[in-house]
ChimeraX commands (.cxc) that place a marker at each C-alpha (Angstrom):
marker #1 position 79.41,86.16,96.09 radius 0.5
marker #1 position 80.69,84.93,99.42 radius 0.5
marker #1 position 82.93,86.83,101.80 radius 0.5
marker #1 position 84.48,84.41,104.29 radius 0.5
marker #1 position 85.34,85.96,107.63 radius 0.5
marker #1 position 88.32,84.69,109.60 radius 0.5
marker #1 position 87.69,83.81,113.23 radius 0.5
marker #1 position 89.61,86.92,114.41 radius 0.5
marker #1 position 87.40,89.09,112.18 radius 0.5
marker #1 position 84.26,87.37,113.47 radius 0.5
marker #1 position 85.37,88.04,117.06 radius 0.5
marker #1 position 86.26,91.66,116.20 radius 0.5
marker #1 position 82.80,92.18,114.67 radius 0.5
marker #1 position 81.09,90.13,117.40 radius 0.5
marker #1 position 79.40,88.15,114.65 radius 0.5
marker #1 position 79.23,84.43,113.87 radius 0.5
marker #1 position 78.88,83.08,110.36 radius 0.5
marker #1 position 78.01,79.73,108.81 radius 0.5
marker #1 position 79.79,77.80,106.09 radius 0.5
marker #1 position 79.23,78.96,102.55 radius 0.5
marker #1 position 77.77,76.99,99.68 radius 0.5
marker #1 position 79.43,78.63,96.64 radius 0.5
marker #1 position 81.41,75.92,94.79 radius 0.5
marker #1 position 83.05,78.33,92.31 radius 0.5
marker #1 position 86.01,79.97,94.07 radius 0.5
marker #1 position 86.03,82.76,91.46 radius 0.5
marker #1 position 83.16,84.24,93.45 radius 0.5
marker #1 position 84.66,83.71,96.90 radius 0.5
marker #1 position 86.80,86.08,98.95 radius 0.5
marker #1 position 88.17,85.78,102.48 radius 0.5
marker #1 position 88.51,88.76,104.81 radius 0.5
marker #1 position 90.67,89.41,107.85 radius 0.5
marker #1 position 91.19,92.28,110.29 radius 0.5
marker #1 position 94.86,93.22,110.52 radius 0.5
marker #1 position 96.90,95.79,112.39 radius 0.5
marker #1 position 98.77,97.81,109.79 radius 0.5
marker #1 position 100.90,100.70,110.98 radius 0.5
marker #1 position 99.04,100.43,114.28 radius 0.5
marker #1 position 95.58,100.83,112.73 radius 0.5
marker #1 position 92.77,98.33,112.21 radius 0.5
marker #1 position 92.55,97.53,108.53 radius 0.5
marker #1 position 90.68,95.12,106.29 radius 0.5
marker #1 position 92.61,92.59,104.22 radius 0.5
marker #1 position 90.54,90.86,101.54 radius 0.5
marker #1 position 91.93,87.98,99.46 radius 0.5
marker #1 position 90.33,86.40,96.41 radius 0.5
marker #1 position 90.15,82.64,97.00 radius 0.5
marker #1 position 90.79,81.67,93.37 radius 0.5
marker #1 position 93.67,83.98,92.40 radius 0.5
marker #1 position 95.02,85.33,95.72 radius 0.5
marker #1 position 94.41,88.88,94.49 radius 0.5
marker #1 position 94.51,91.02,97.63 radius 0.5
marker #1 position 93.53,94.50,98.67 radius 0.5
marker #1 position 93.71,96.50,101.86 radius 0.5
marker #1 position 91.31,99.08,103.27 radius 0.5
marker #1 position 93.56,101.01,105.65 radius 0.5
marker #1 position 92.52,102.50,108.99 radius 0.5
marker #1 position 88.85,101.55,108.81 radius 0.5
marker #1 position 86.72,103.73,111.12 radius 0.5
marker #1 position 84.64,101.84,113.70 radius 0.5
marker #1 position 81.32,102.69,112.05 radius 0.5
marker #1 position 82.47,101.38,108.66 radius 0.5
marker #1 position 83.04,97.91,110.14 radius 0.5
marker #1 position 79.28,97.73,110.84 radius 0.5
marker #1 position 78.56,97.55,107.11 radius 0.5
marker #1 position 81.24,95.09,106.04 radius 0.5
marker #1 position 79.57,94.30,102.67 radius 0.5
marker #1 position 79.67,97.99,101.67 radius 0.5
marker #1 position 83.25,98.38,102.95 radius 0.5
marker #1 position 84.32,95.30,100.99 radius 0.5
marker #1 position 82.59,96.30,97.75 radius 0.5
marker #1 position 83.99,99.83,97.88 radius 0.5
marker #1 position 87.48,98.49,98.58 radius 0.5
marker #1 position 87.20,95.95,95.77 radius 0.5
marker #1 position 85.99,98.54,93.26 radius 0.5
marker #1 position 88.71,101.00,94.28 radius 0.5
marker #1 position 91.46,98.38,94.08 radius 0.5
marker #1 position 90.39,96.96,90.72 radius 0.5
marker #1 position 89.95,100.45,89.27 radius 0.5
marker #1 position 93.44,101.41,90.43 radius 0.5
marker #1 position 94.74,98.18,88.87 radius 0.5
marker #1 position 93.42,99.38,85.51 radius 0.5
marker #1 position 90.19,97.41,85.09 radius 0.5
marker #1 position 87.29,99.16,83.38 radius 0.5
marker #1 position 84.09,99.83,85.34 radius 0.5
marker #1 position 82.17,97.63,82.89 radius 0.5
marker #1 position 84.46,94.68,83.70 radius 0.5
marker #1 position 84.09,95.23,87.46 radius 0.5
marker #1 position 80.31,95.66,87.17 radius 0.5
marker #1 position 80.06,92.48,85.06 radius 0.5
marker #1 position 82.01,90.47,87.63 radius 0.5
marker #1 position 79.89,91.75,90.51 radius 0.5
marker #1 position 76.71,91.03,88.56 radius 0.5
marker #1 position 77.76,87.43,87.82 radius 0.5
marker #1 position 78.88,86.97,91.44 radius 0.5
marker #1 position 75.44,87.86,92.81 radius 0.5
marker #1 position 74.47,89.20,96.21 radius 0.5
marker #1 position 77.17,89.23,98.87 radius 0.5
marker #1 position 76.76,86.85,101.79 radius 0.5
marker #1 position 79.01,86.61,104.84 radius 0.5
marker #1 position 80.30,83.11,105.58 radius 0.5
marker #1 position 83.17,81.36,107.27 radius 0.5
marker #1 position 86.47,81.23,105.42 radius 0.5
marker #1 position 86.65,78.88,102.46 radius 0.5
marker #1 position 89.12,76.24,103.61 radius 0.5
marker #1 position 92.59,75.61,104.96 radius 0.5
marker #1 position 94.41,76.19,101.68 radius 0.5
marker #1 position 92.59,79.45,101.09 radius 0.5
marker #1 position 93.40,80.65,104.63 radius 0.5
marker #1 position 97.03,79.60,104.16 radius 0.5
marker #1 position 97.18,81.79,101.05 radius 0.5
marker #1 position 95.48,84.62,102.95 radius 0.5
marker #1 position 98.19,84.33,105.61 radius 0.5
marker #1 position 100.88,84.54,102.91 radius 0.5
marker #1 position 99.20,87.65,101.49 radius 0.5
marker #1 position 99.17,89.12,105.01 radius 0.5
marker #1 position 102.91,88.41,105.30 radius 0.5
marker #1 position 103.44,90.20,101.98 radius 0.5
marker #1 position 101.40,93.19,103.18 radius 0.5
marker #1 position 103.49,93.44,106.34 radius 0.5
marker #1 position 106.72,93.07,104.38 radius 0.5
marker #1 position 105.66,95.85,102.00 radius 0.5
marker #1 position 104.20,98.19,104.63 radius 0.5
marker #1 position 106.51,100.98,103.45 radius 0.5
marker #1 position 104.08,101.35,100.53 radius 0.5
marker #1 position 101.21,102.29,102.87 radius 0.5
marker #1 position 99.81,105.77,102.34 radius 0.5
marker #1 position 98.55,106.67,105.82 radius 0.5
marker #1 position 96.52,109.59,104.41 radius 0.5
marker #1 position 93.97,107.38,102.62 radius 0.5
marker #1 position 91.96,104.19,103.07 radius 0.5
marker #1 position 92.59,103.13,99.46 radius 0.5
marker #1 position 96.05,101.58,99.03 radius 0.5
marker #1 position 96.81,101.27,95.29 radius 0.5
marker #1 position 100.61,101.13,95.71 radius 0.5
marker #1 position 100.46,98.50,98.44 radius 0.5
marker #1 position 97.86,96.46,96.55 radius 0.5
marker #1 position 99.93,96.59,93.36 radius 0.5
marker #1 position 103.12,95.57,95.17 radius 0.5
marker #1 position 101.46,92.62,96.92 radius 0.5
marker #1 position 99.70,91.44,93.76 radius 0.5
marker #1 position 102.89,91.66,91.69 radius 0.5
marker #1 position 104.76,89.18,93.89 radius 0.5
marker #1 position 104.98,85.62,92.51 radius 0.5
marker #1 position 102.77,83.36,94.59 radius 0.5
marker #1 position 100.71,80.20,94.62 radius 0.5
marker #1 position 96.95,80.03,94.86 radius 0.5
marker #1 position 94.04,77.60,94.79 radius 0.5
marker #1 position 92.87,78.28,91.25 radius 0.5
marker #1 position 96.15,77.96,89.32 radius 0.5
marker #1 position 99.12,75.61,89.29 radius 0.5
marker #1 position 102.62,76.91,89.95 radius 0.5
marker #1 position 103.89,80.39,90.63 radius 0.5
marker #1 position 102.30,83.46,89.12 radius 0.5
marker #1 position 101.12,86.91,90.06 radius 0.5
marker #1 position 97.69,87.60,91.47 radius 0.5
marker #1 position 97.55,90.72,89.30 radius 0.5
marker #1 position 97.58,88.56,86.15 radius 0.5
marker #1 position 95.34,85.80,87.55 radius 0.5
marker #1 position 92.44,87.97,88.71 radius 0.5
marker #1 position 91.64,88.88,85.12 radius 0.5
marker #1 position 90.40,85.32,84.43 radius 0.5
marker #1 position 87.77,85.68,87.16 radius 0.5
marker #1 position 86.77,89.20,86.20 radius 0.5
marker #1 position 86.21,88.38,82.55 radius 0.5
marker #1 position 84.08,85.32,83.27 radius 0.5
marker #1 position 83.55,82.27,81.12 radius 0.5
marker link #1:1,2 radius 0.2
marker link #1:2,3 radius 0.2
marker link #1:3,4 radius 0.2
marker link #1:4,5 radius 0.2
marker link #1:5,6 radius 0.2
marker link #1:6,7 radius 0.2
marker link #1:7,8 radius 0.2
marker link #1:8,9 radius 0.2
marker link #1:9,10 radius 0.2
marker link #1:10,11 radius 0.2
marker link #1:11,12 radius 0.2
marker link #1:12,13 radius 0.2
marker link #1:13,14 radius 0.2
marker link #1:14,15 radius 0.2
marker link #1:15,16 radius 0.2
marker link #1:16,17 radius 0.2
marker link #1:17,18 radius 0.2
marker link #1:18,19 radius 0.2
marker link #1:19,20 radius 0.2
marker link #1:20,21 radius 0.2
marker link #1:21,22 radius 0.2
marker link #1:22,23 radius 0.2
marker link #1:23,24 radius 0.2
marker link #1:24,25 radius 0.2
marker link #1:25,26 radius 0.2
marker link #1:26,27 radius 0.2
marker link #1:27,28 radius 0.2
marker link #1:28,29 radius 0.2
marker link #1:29,30 radius 0.2
marker link #1:30,31 radius 0.2
marker link #1:31,32 radius 0.2
marker link #1:32,33 radius 0.2
marker link #1:33,34 radius 0.2
marker link #1:34,35 radius 0.2
marker link #1:35,36 radius 0.2
marker link #1:36,37 radius 0.2
marker link #1:37,38 radius 0.2
marker link #1:38,39 radius 0.2
marker link #1:39,40 radius 0.2
marker link #1:40,41 radius 0.2
marker link #1:41,42 radius 0.2
marker link #1:42,43 radius 0.2
marker link #1:43,44 radius 0.2
marker link #1:44,45 radius 0.2
marker link #1:45,46 radius 0.2
marker link #1:46,47 radius 0.2
marker link #1:47,48 radius 0.2
marker link #1:48,49 radius 0.2
marker link #1:49,50 radius 0.2
marker link #1:50,51 radius 0.2
marker link #1:51,52 radius 0.2
marker link #1:52,53 radius 0.2
marker link #1:53,54 radius 0.2
marker link #1:54,55 radius 0.2
marker link #1:55,56 radius 0.2
marker link #1:56,57 radius 0.2
marker link #1:57,58 radius 0.2
marker link #1:58,59 radius 0.2
marker link #1:59,60 radius 0.2
marker link #1:60,61 radius 0.2
marker link #1:61,62 radius 0.2
marker link #1:62,63 radius 0.2
marker link #1:63,64 radius 0.2
marker link #1:64,65 radius 0.2
marker link #1:65,66 radius 0.2
marker link #1:66,67 radius 0.2
marker link #1:67,68 radius 0.2
marker link #1:68,69 radius 0.2
marker link #1:69,70 radius 0.2
marker link #1:70,71 radius 0.2
marker link #1:71,72 radius 0.2
marker link #1:72,73 radius 0.2
marker link #1:73,74 radius 0.2
marker link #1:74,75 radius 0.2
marker link #1:75,76 radius 0.2
marker link #1:76,77 radius 0.2
marker link #1:77,78 radius 0.2
marker link #1:78,79 radius 0.2
marker link #1:79,80 radius 0.2
marker link #1:80,81 radius 0.2
marker link #1:81,82 radius 0.2
marker link #1:82,83 radius 0.2
marker link #1:83,84 radius 0.2
marker link #1:84,85 radius 0.2
marker link #1:85,86 radius 0.2
marker link #1:86,87 radius 0.2
marker link #1:87,88 radius 0.2
marker link #1:88,89 radius 0.2
marker link #1:89,90 radius 0.2
marker link #1:90,91 radius 0.2
marker link #1:91,92 radius 0.2
marker link #1:92,93 radius 0.2
marker link #1:93,94 radius 0.2
marker link #1:94,95 radius 0.2
marker link #1:95,96 radius 0.2
marker link #1:96,97 radius 0.2
marker link #1:97,98 radius 0.2
marker link #1:98,99 radius 0.2
marker link #1:99,100 radius 0.2
marker link #1:100,101 radius 0.2
marker link #1:101,102 radius 0.2
marker link #1:102,103 radius 0.2
marker link #1:103,104 radius 0.2
marker link #1:104,105 radius 0.2
marker link #1:105,106 radius 0.2
marker link #1:106,107 radius 0.2
marker link #1:107,108 radius 0.2
marker link #1:108,109 radius 0.2
marker link #1:109,110 radius 0.2
marker link #1:110,111 radius 0.2
marker link #1:111,112 radius 0.2
marker link #1:112,113 radius 0.2
marker link #1:113,114 radius 0.2
marker link #1:114,115 radius 0.2
marker link #1:115,116 radius 0.2
marker link #1:116,117 radius 0.2
marker link #1:117,118 radius 0.2
marker link #1:118,119 radius 0.2
marker link #1:119,120 radius 0.2
marker link #1:120,121 radius 0.2
marker link #1:121,122 radius 0.2
marker link #1:122,123 radius 0.2
marker link #1:123,124 radius 0.2
marker link #1:124,125 radius 0.2
marker link #1:125,126 radius 0.2
marker link #1:126,127 radius 0.2
marker link #1:127,128 radius 0.2
marker link #1:128,129 radius 0.2
marker link #1:129,130 radius 0.2
marker link #1:130,131 radius 0.2
marker link #1:131,132 radius 0.2
marker link #1:132,133 radius 0.2
marker link #1:133,134 radius 0.2
marker link #1:134,135 radius 0.2
marker link #1:135,136 radius 0.2
marker link #1:136,137 radius 0.2
marker link #1:137,138 radius 0.2
marker link #1:138,139 radius 0.2
marker link #1:139,140 radius 0.2
marker link #1:140,141 radius 0.2
marker link #1:141,142 radius 0.2
marker link #1:142,143 radius 0.2
marker link #1:143,144 radius 0.2
marker link #1:144,145 radius 0.2
marker link #1:145,146 radius 0.2
marker link #1:146,147 radius 0.2
marker link #1:147,148 radius 0.2
marker link #1:148,149 radius 0.2
marker link #1:149,150 radius 0.2
marker link #1:150,151 radius 0.2
marker link #1:151,152 radius 0.2
marker link #1:152,153 radius 0.2
marker link #1:153,154 radius 0.2
marker link #1:154,155 radius 0.2
marker link #1:155,156 radius 0.2
marker link #1:156,157 radius 0.2
marker link #1:157,158 radius 0.2
marker link #1:158,159 radius 0.2
marker link #1:159,160 radius 0.2
marker link #1:160,161 radius 0.2
marker link #1:161,162 radius 0.2
marker link #1:162,163 radius 0.2
marker link #1:163,164 radius 0.2
marker link #1:164,165 radius 0.2
marker link #1:165,166 radius 0.2
marker link #1:166,167 radius 0.2
view
């Protein structure tokens, strides 16, 4: 699996990445550092479906292990969305080891920016007491949107299932 880091996230982490090689966008995510309610947070967006999740108020030490932060956030978000552990484990197994890359293209970054706009619009759903944001994630993923992997409008919440279940 590839996690593409935006240039602002690369600067924030003081880390440079190379382009990825994964052709199947079902196994590609892009990540961005955002200010949400005045706190540094991780926004991760699935390149294929535009499924998004937020890890709120990430402590400085947690940023040092971005793969672990991402995987924990992904598992928490998908669990809160109602997916079984076996489905999540199967997806992560098919996706393979996580590698950090550059973002996956202009269209994907444009959709990440739209997800970020949705997060900011729905910031009243943020629970400042916890890093996991199931209400915010659900609200963002329920909004009709466009994405790379599907034609027309649809919800990321319904589209992510195709990637999780595999071929």
